[in-house]
N, C-alpha and C positions, 0 to 999 in steps of 0.2 A: 968415973966419967960417964959411963953408960947408965949407971944408976941415977946420976944427976939428970941426964937427958930424959930418962923415963919419967922421973918425978915431975919435970917441967911439963911434959906432954899431958900427964894426968891432970895437972893443975889447970892448964889451959882448957881442957875438955870440960872439966867441972864448972869452970867460969862461964863458958859459952852456954852450957845447959841451964845455968841459973838465970842468965839474963834473957834467954830466947823467948820465954812466954811473955815477959813484960814488954819486950820489943815488938812482938807480934801484936800485942794488945794496943800499942801505940800506933802501929801502922794501919790496922783494920778497925773500923768503927764497930761498936757493940751492935748486936742484932736488933735490940729494941730501939736503937737510935736511927736505923735505916728508915727512909721515907716510904710509905706504902705506895703501891703503883697507882698512877692516876687513872681514873675511870673516864670513859668517854661521856660527854654530856648527854642527858636524855634528849631524844628527838622531840622537836617542837611539833605538836599536832598540826596537820595541814589545814589551812583555812578552807572552809567549804567553798566549792566552786561557785556557788551563787551568793556568797557573802552573807548567808543566813545560817542559823544553826540547823534548821530542818527545811527541806524542800522536796517536792515530788511533782511529776507530771505524767499524764497519760496522753500520748500524742499519736496523730494519724494524718498522713498527707498522701493523697492518691490522685494520680492523673490517669484516666482510663477511657477506653472506648466501650460503649455500652449498647446492647440491643434491648429494646423494651417491648412489652406486651401490655395492652390495656383492654379491659372489658367493662362496659358501662351498661347498666340497666336502670331505666327510669320510667315514669308514667308514659312517655312518648315512644318507648321501644328500647331495644338493646342493640349493641354493636360491639365488635372487637376489631382491634387494629394493632399494628406493630410499627416499630421505628428504630432508627439508629442514631446515636448521639455520642458526643464527646463531653467529658466532664472533669471537674476538679473538686476534690473534697478535702478540706483541712479542718480538723477537729482537735481541740486540746483542752484539757482540764487539769488543774493542779493547785498547788499551794506554795507560798513562800512564807515560812513561819506561820503566823495566824491569818495571813491574807490568802483568800481563795478566789479562784476565777474559773470561768468556762467560756469558750467561744467556739463557734463553728461557722465556716463560710463554705457553702456548697452550691454548685451550679452545673447544670447540663444544658446542652442545646443541640438540636438536630431536627429530624423530621421523618415522616413516613406516611402511612395510610391515613393518619389523622391530621395531616398538614404539618405546619411548623409546631414543634414540640419543645418545651423547656420546663425545667424544674430547678428550684433553688431554695436555700434556707440560710438565714443569718441570725445567729444567737450571740449575745454578749451579756454576761452576768459576772458580777464581782461580789465578794462577801468575806466571810470568816470561816476558819477551820479550827476545830478542836482536836486534841490528841488523847486518845486512850492509851496508845503506845506510839512510838516514833513512826510506825508504819500505817496506822489506821486511826480513824476518828470521824466524828460528825462534821457536816458542813452546812452552811446556809448562804445562799447567793441570791442576788436580785438584779434585774436588768430588763432586757427586751428579747423576745423570741419572735420569729417570723417564718413563714413557709409559703411557697407558691408552686403550683403545678398547672400546666395548661396545654391543651391542643384543641382541635375543633370539636371534640366530643366530650371532654371533661375539663373542668377548671375548679381548683380549690385554692384559696389563699386567705391569709389572715396575718395581722401584726398585733402583738399584745405585750404590754408591760407585765412582768411576771416575777414571782419569787419561787425558789426551789430549796428543798432541804433533803438531806440524805446522809449516807454513810459511805466511806471509801476506804479501800486498802490498796497500798502501792508499795512494792519493793522493786528490786532491780530486774525482776523477771515477770512479775504479775501485776496487773492493774485492774481494779474492779471498783465500780461505784454504782449505787442505786439510790433512788429517791422519789419524791413526789413534787409536782409542780402545780402552782395555782396562779391565775392571772385574770385579766379582763380584756376582752376583744372589743375595741370601739367600733361603732357602726360606720358604714360608708366607705371602708377601706379594704374590705375582703369580699370574697365571692365563692359561692358553691353552685356549680352548674353541671348538669347531667343531661345530655342529649337535648340541649336547648332550653330546658326548664331550669330556673335559677332561684337563688335565695341569698340574702345578705346574712352572713354568719355573725354579724356584729351585734353590739350591745349585749354581749354574752359573757357570763362567767366561764372561766376555763379551768379544768382540773385534769391532771394526768399523772402517770408514773413512767419511770424510765430506768434503764440499766445499761451499763457498758462493761465489757470484759475484754482485755487484751492479754493473751498468753501465747507467745510465739509458738507456732506460726499462725495462730488464729486470732481473729478480731470479730467480736460479736456486739451487736447493738440492738436495743429494743426500746420503743416508746409507744404509749397510748395516751390519747388526749380526747376529752369530751368538751364540747361547747354547747351552752344552752342559750340560743338566740332569743331575743325578746318576743318574737312572734311565735308563741306556742312552743318555745324550746323545751319546756318541761315534758310536753307530750311527745315531741319528735326532735330530740337533740341531734347534734352532729358528732359522730365518732370517727376518729382516725387512728389507725395503728400502723406501725412501721417496724419491720424486722430486716436486719442486714447481717449477713454472715460471710466472712472472707477467710480464705486460706492463702498465705503468702508462699508462692513457689520460688525456689532457688533464692530465698531471702530478699527478693526484690520485686516479684511479679504477683500481685494479688488477683486471685480469681474470686469474684464476689457474686452472690445472689441476694437480691433485695426484693421484698414484697411489701406493698402498701395497700391498705384497704380504707375505703370511705363509705360511710352510711349515714343517711339523714334525709329529712324532708326537703322537698323543693316545692315552690309555688307553681301550680298547674293552671295554665290559661284555659278558658277565659275566667274561670270561677275564682282563681287565685287561692284555692284551697291547697293545703299541703298534701303532697303525695310522696311516698318513700322512693328513694333512689340509692343505688349502690354502685360502687366502682372498685375494680381491682387493677392495680398498676404494679407490674413486676419487671425485673430486668436482670440480665447477666452481664458482667463487665470483666475486662482484663486490662490491667494497667501496670504502671510503675509506681511503687509506693515506698514510703519510709514511715515506720511506726514502731512504737515500743514504750517503755517506761524509763523514767530516770528518778533516782532516789538519793538524797543526801542526808546524812545524820552526822553532825560533828562529834557526837559522843561515841561513835563506832569506827 
């Protein structure tokens, strides 16, 4: 009896061992039949903030209180004076794809030893931009430029249709552009006056160079322009140069020094002959500003 029981147990054990692998194979799918893990979809590139593939700007906005100093020397004599002014300066240049632009609206008003004093500029130019890389390339723009400065001892103003061409580099921390400008100043709408002696700067070709650099916390700007008025302009042209340097304190308060010079002939009464006159106009300002660069490249 015991022998029969032992044989039965051995038979059951061998039967279970025989069917176990096939049963396990029926319960578990083969390894090669398992589905691979699902991967997350690739992220969709963000659409550029300005809805174009490439775009950049160099911008500056400054509201400031300014002290000024002017020195004028002409055929009738020389004098120096100072003043106090408030002013607003907004300048921006940039590109949207192949479209390029530049504008500036600047104005100060105040007074001092030279009586009522004011200065202003308005430039608006549009054009095209090329790309050597996504951050740099040449540009060409056309439009109108203008400038005016005046008190009781000095006055200089002109308006001119103009074209300019140059090269710029803009990324998220640095903005730089430099170029040359050419235009024509019509007669009868401008003035050059030094100590009471004056001249119409119109009917004059205009040529100049310019440059701008913004690298926080600094903002630098330079321009030089020459006008050849029709009344002996080749012998005695009008030259203007302007330099401005700002350092932004505490990321919001620009301390700026600017210097402008003027040199050119004026008509001397009663002979109406041309005599040389020069002027220096400088100022220090402290204000509240917002400035910097912005750069977008959809491929990066």
